[in-house]
N, C-alpha and C positions, 0 to 999 in steps of 0.2 A: 347310905341315904336310901330312903324309901318314900314312895308316893302312896298315900292312903286315899282311896276313892270310895265314897259312900253314896249310894243312891238311897235316899231316905223316902220311904213310902208315905209317911204321914208328915206333911209340911208343918203341922202344928207343933211338932217336936223340935223344930229347927233351933229355936233359941236355947232350949235345954241342951241340945247337942253342942252348939257353939260354946256355951258356958262350960260344959264337961270337957270338951277338947282343950279349951284354954286352961282349965285347972290341971289337965294332964300335961301341960307344957307346950302345947302347939302355939306357934307364934303368928301364923297367918293362915287364913282359910279362904278359898275361892268358892263361891256358891253360884250355881246355875239352875234355872228352872229346867225341868226335863220331863219326858214321858217315855213310856215303853209301849211296845206293840200290844201287849195285853190290855193296857189301860185304854188305848185308842179303840181297840175292838170292843171292849166291854162298856166303856162310858162315853166314848166319843170325845176324848180329851182334846183332840186336835180339832178345834172348833173353826168352822167356816160359816157359822150361823149367826155371828154377831150382827146386830142391826147396823144400818148405815151410820147412824149417830148413836153409839152405845152410851149407856149410863155408866157411872162408876161401879154400880152393883154388877153390871154385866162383866166388867173386867175382873172384879173381885172373885166372882164365881168361877171364871176361867182360870185365873192364877191359882186358886186353891185346889183345882183339880189336877195340878201338875205335881210331880215329885220334886225334890230338891236334890241336886248332885253336888256334894261337897268334896273338895280335894285339897290336900296339903302335902308338904314335904317334911319328913322328920328324919333326924340323924341316926337313929339306932333301932335295933330289934326291940329293945326295952321300951322305947317310946311307942312303937307299933302296938305292943301288948297293952300299954296303958290306955291308948286311944280305943282299942277294941273293947277293953273292959269298960271304959267310960261310956262308950256308945251303947253297949248292951245293958248297962244300968238304966238307960233312958228308953231304948226301943224294946227291951226284952231280947230273948234269944233270936239272933238273926237267922237261924235255921227255921224259925216259925214263919208261916206264910204272912204276907202283907206287912212285913217289918222293914226290910231293906236288904241291900246287897253291899257288902264291904269287900274291897279288893285291895291288896297291897302289891306294889311293883317295885323291883329294885331300880334305883336311879344311878346311872353311871356318871352322868355329868349334869350340871345345871348352870344356867347363866341368868343373871338378873335377880337372883334372890340375895337380898342384903340382910345379913344377920345383925341382930341387936347386939351391941358391944357387951351388954350385960349377960348374954347367954353363953 
């Protein structure tokens, strides 16, 4: 078992990534809004300047300035390779700047993941 963790720099690509991971065989994906130190320093992504009564537009601008961190658990090295390939079809080469960071980690145990009986 492996955990795949992707910090996606462009949140506009998230739906395409989700579709690509599902097509690669991923059964479940957790998504978190996130930001990094560089983004905070460059763009002020960690906003404390929202008005007392913000508009929906204020929140939209704030949310879109954040990365998306996606993670999932997959059963095999083969699946990891499929997910990496599917990801880079959408993002381009992850070694290029401002695309994202993908990490895989071995998983010794897991509790609370319920497999689909068809998989």
